[in-house]
Backbone as numpy.savetxt, mean C-alpha at the origin, in Angstrom:
# Nx Ny Nz CAx CAy CAz Cx Cy Cz
29.64 -16.41 -28.61 28.71 -16.58 -29.27 27.25 -16.65 -28.79
26.32 -17.01 -29.66 25.01 -17.02 -29.24 23.97 -18.33 -29.03
23.43 -18.13 -28.42 22.89 -19.81 -28.10 21.55 -19.28 -27.99
21.19 -20.47 -29.37 19.67 -20.32 -29.76 18.78 -21.82 -29.36
17.71 -21.73 -28.88 16.82 -22.83 -28.46 15.50 -22.93 -29.30
15.81 -24.05 -29.83 15.19 -24.33 -30.75 13.69 -25.68 -30.04
12.35 -25.17 -30.34 11.37 -25.90 -29.72 10.62 -26.17 -30.81
10.36 -28.04 -30.49 9.68 -28.66 -31.56 8.43 -29.09 -31.35
7.74 -29.53 -32.08 6.19 -30.16 -31.73 5.04 -29.54 -31.35
4.06 -29.78 -30.86 2.77 -29.40 -30.49 3.05 -28.14 -29.32
4.46 -28.49 -28.58 4.37 -27.83 -27.12 5.77 -26.99 -27.41
5.49 -25.67 -28.61 6.23 -25.10 -28.63 6.60 -23.90 -27.81
6.17 -23.60 -26.92 6.25 -22.85 -25.80 6.73 -23.27 -24.67
7.71 -22.37 -24.30 8.37 -22.78 -23.28 7.41 -23.14 -22.07
7.35 -23.68 -20.66 6.37 -23.63 -19.62 7.69 -24.04 -18.18
7.05 -22.14 -17.91 7.71 -22.10 -16.71 7.10 -22.13 -15.47
7.84 -22.88 -14.29 7.15 -23.51 -13.21 6.69 -22.18 -12.59
5.99 -21.93 -11.76 5.81 -20.74 -10.59 7.21 -20.26 -9.67
8.02 -21.26 -9.48 8.99 -20.93 -8.67 10.27 -20.55 -9.74
9.87 -20.78 -10.83 11.05 -20.52 -12.25 11.00 -19.22 -12.19
9.50 -18.43 -11.94 8.90 -17.34 -12.71 9.11 -16.60 -11.08
8.70 -16.61 -10.27 9.06 -16.10 -8.73 10.60 -15.81 -8.80
11.40 -16.94 -8.81 12.82 -16.22 -8.95 13.06 -15.26 -9.71
12.94 -15.19 -11.41 13.21 -14.52 -12.23 12.66 -12.98 -11.75
11.26 -13.09 -11.30 10.47 -11.65 -11.11 11.57 -11.07 -9.49
11.96 -12.00 -8.74 12.78 -11.64 -7.70 14.11 -10.85 -7.88
14.49 -11.66 -8.90 15.96 -11.00 -9.56 15.47 -9.85 -10.51
14.67 -9.52 -11.20 14.60 -8.55 -12.57 14.21 -7.16 -11.66
13.45 -7.51 -10.45 12.83 -6.21 -9.38 13.68 -6.13 -8.54
14.72 -6.40 -8.40 15.50 -6.36 -7.50 16.06 -5.09 -7.21
16.49 -4.31 -6.03 17.17 -2.68 -6.24 18.16 -2.97 -6.87
18.24 -2.41 -7.84 19.67 -1.95 -8.76 19.55 -2.79 -10.22
18.94 -3.94 -10.29 18.74 -4.90 -11.22 17.76 -4.24 -12.82
18.23 -4.41 -13.64 17.74 -4.49 -15.03 17.23 -5.83 -15.37
16.21 -5.03 -16.07 15.33 -6.11 -16.29 15.47 -6.72 -17.71
16.25 -5.94 -18.34 16.86 -6.63 -19.97 17.68 -7.52 -19.77
18.65 -7.26 -18.55 19.58 -8.27 -18.19 19.34 -9.69 -17.58
18.67 -9.27 -16.71 17.93 -10.86 -16.26 16.93 -11.28 -17.49
16.19 -10.69 -18.45 15.59 -11.81 -19.46 16.42 -12.04 -20.31
17.87 -11.36 -20.28 18.64 -12.00 -21.62 19.05 -13.16 -20.96
19.61 -13.05 -19.54 20.18 -14.13 -18.54 19.32 -15.61 -18.58
18.41 -15.30 -18.65 17.09 -16.60 -18.27 16.77 -16.90 -19.77
16.76 -15.75 -20.79 16.44 -16.25 -22.21 14.90 -16.39 -22.21
14.50 -14.99 -21.53 13.00 -15.14 -21.81 13.00 -13.47 -22.27
11.62 -13.26 -22.32 11.09 -11.58 -23.09 11.07 -10.65 -22.06
11.25 -9.42 -22.50 11.10 -8.30 -21.33 9.84 -8.12 -21.04
8.53 -8.27 -21.84 7.56 -8.42 -21.93 6.71 -9.20 -21.00
7.18 -10.23 -21.49 7.02 -11.30 -20.72 6.85 -11.64 -19.11
8.07 -10.95 -18.83 8.41 -10.46 -17.37 7.86 -9.64 -16.68
7.25 -8.75 -17.71 6.29 -7.46 -17.05 5.32 -8.23 -17.14
4.41 -8.86 -17.80 3.58 -9.46 -18.04 3.24 -10.53 -16.49
4.07 -10.99 -16.29 3.97 -12.05 -15.15 3.74 -10.99 -13.96
4.62 -9.82 -14.08 4.90 -9.46 -12.66 3.09 -8.41 -12.59
2.45 -8.28 -13.71 1.25 -7.62 -13.57 0.37 -8.70 -12.91
0.51 -10.02 -13.46 -0.52 -11.25 -13.09 -0.07 -11.53 -11.70
1.01 -11.16 -10.93 1.08 -11.30 -9.74 0.98 -10.45 -9.18
0.99 -9.45 -9.35 0.24 -8.12 -8.26 -1.25 -8.43 -8.82
-1.77 -8.43 -9.53 -3.45 -9.10 -9.94 -4.10 -9.79 -8.52
-2.86 -11.25 -8.56 -3.54 -12.08 -7.41 -3.05 -11.61 -6.13
-2.16 -10.84 -5.47 -1.76 -10.71 -4.38 -3.02 -9.57 -4.59
-3.52 -8.60 -4.78 -4.30 -7.91 -4.56 -5.65 -8.47 -4.31
-6.12 -9.47 -5.19 -7.40 -10.35 -5.18 -7.34 -11.26 -3.48
-5.97 -11.19 -3.16 -5.91 -12.09 -2.06 -5.85 -10.88 -0.82
-6.29 -9.70 -0.96 -6.29 -9.09 -0.03 -7.42 -9.08 1.01
-7.70 -8.58 2.01 -8.97 -9.10 2.93 -9.01 -7.68 3.88
-10.07 -6.68 3.61 -9.99 -5.51 4.58 -10.05 -5.79 5.79
-9.96 -5.30 6.73 -9.87 -5.46 8.18 -11.62 -5.02 8.68
-12.19 -6.22 9.31 -13.29 -5.33 10.01 -13.13 -5.44 11.43
-13.70 -4.11 11.67 -13.37 -3.63 13.28 -14.95 -3.92 13.68
-15.11 -4.90 14.54 -16.20 -5.41 15.75 -16.06 -4.44 16.78
-16.95 -3.39 16.65 -17.43 -2.35 17.64 -18.26 -3.28 19.26
-18.49 -4.61 18.82 -19.11 -4.99 20.19 -17.79 -5.08 21.12
-18.54 -4.83 22.14 -17.48 -4.39 23.68 -17.55 -6.43 24.27
-16.26 -6.75 24.78 -16.04 -7.91 25.41 -16.27 -7.69 26.73
-16.63 -9.14 27.64 -16.77 -8.44 28.65 -15.39 -8.36 29.78
-14.79 -7.55 30.16 -13.63 -7.39 31.20 -12.86 -6.37 30.61
-13.22 -5.56 28.99 -12.62 -4.25 28.54 -13.38 -3.13 28.66
-12.54 -2.04 29.16 -12.88 -0.66 29.48 -13.93 -0.46 28.51
-15.09 0.38 28.26 -15.33 1.24 27.10 -14.76 2.07 26.55
-14.45 2.25 25.25 -13.77 3.25 24.50 -13.97 4.76 25.21
-13.65 5.18 24.65 -13.30 6.74 25.21 -14.19 7.35 24.20
-14.88 8.44 24.49 -16.05 9.17 23.49 -15.03 9.97 22.46
-15.03 9.90 21.16 -14.25 10.49 20.41 -14.38 12.08 20.49
-13.13 12.66 20.25 -13.66 14.44 20.16 -13.90 14.72 19.18
-15.22 15.66 19.15 -15.64 16.44 17.70 -13.95 16.84 17.24
-14.07 16.36 15.52 -12.91 17.20 15.02 -12.94 18.88 15.19
-11.83 19.03 15.33 -11.45 20.73 15.69 -11.16 21.19 14.01
-11.45 22.13 13.78 -11.80 22.97 12.70 -9.98 24.03 12.89
-10.03 24.67 14.39 -8.99 25.23 14.12 -8.21 24.61 15.84
-7.19 24.43 16.05 -6.46 24.11 16.92 -5.17 25.23 17.17
-4.97 25.69 18.40 -4.06 26.84 18.67 -2.95 26.16 20.29
-1.56 25.87 19.26 -0.87 25.73 20.28 -0.10 26.99 21.28
-0.28 27.47 22.65 -0.21 28.56 22.91 1.32 28.06 23.89
1.76 29.19 24.09 3.10 29.13 24.24 3.63 28.56 25.98
2.56 28.49 26.51 2.82 27.87 28.07 2.48 26.25 27.90
2.17 26.10 26.79 2.13 24.15 26.53 0.31 24.33 26.33
-0.05 24.78 26.84 -1.44 24.97 26.58 -2.46 24.96 25.15
-3.26 24.18 24.58 -4.00 23.67 23.58 -5.44 24.56 23.78
-6.05 25.24 22.69 -7.23 25.59 22.30 -7.69 24.72 20.88
-8.68 24.16 21.15 -9.23 23.36 19.99 -11.07 24.16 19.62
-11.05 24.59 18.92 -12.47 24.89 18.56 -13.00 23.91 17.58
-14.11 23.12 17.71 -14.84 22.47 16.73 -15.27 23.41 15.52
-15.16 22.13 14.23 -16.41 22.66 13.54 -17.50 23.04 13.70
-18.20 22.54 14.19 -19.66 22.57 14.91 -19.68 23.78 15.81
-18.87 24.31 16.30 -19.03 25.65 17.19 -19.73 26.95 16.28
-20.60 27.33 16.87 -21.46 28.62 16.49 -20.12 29.77 16.49
-20.27 30.52 15.00 -19.45 31.51 14.89 -18.67 32.42 15.42
-20.40 32.80 16.65 -19.84 33.80 17.55 -19.10 33.24 18.67
-19.51 32.26 19.05 -18.79 31.64 20.30 -16.90 31.59 19.65
-16.97 30.90 18.27 -15.34 30.90 17.40 -14.75 31.91 17.83
-14.92 32.96 17.58 -14.87 34.71 17.40 -14.78 35.36 18.68
-15.60 34.77 19.97 -15.06 35.42 21.39 -14.12 34.46 21.78
-13.76 33.38 21.94 -12.99 32.49 21.80 -11.30 32.89 21.59
-11.36 33.47 20.33 -10.30 33.68 19.57 -10.15 35.32 20.28
-10.93 35.67 20.18 -10.95 37.27 20.62 -10.59 37.54 22.24
-10.67 36.43 22.98 -10.34 36.38 24.58 -8.69 35.85 24.56
-8.33 35.37 23.59 -6.64 34.68 23.61 -6.18 36.19 23.22
-6.26 37.04 22.43 -5.36 38.10 22.58 -4.27 38.51 23.83
């Protein structure tokens, strides 16, 4: 038997609480769930569930605050190690040694280093 909900008066739309929406969203997008089955069970349209999800995702993205790294050194902390220049070529040798050639190295120096490795 089919169930029909008749809404009358000025408030023709159903009013879902945030808790109800969250429950429906969790169930609809849990692993293995089908949105159409959840929508049918809660008597809500699939499109409305997707709209709720988009709204929730926007709220989460708006709430995201990027991290800020403060480079000021505090007393008692060791200074950070100097950063290595980015290597354009890294050679791992069979005896465990590693040769790194910086991207800013002159081409003649890089060629000489590679010839020496032969």
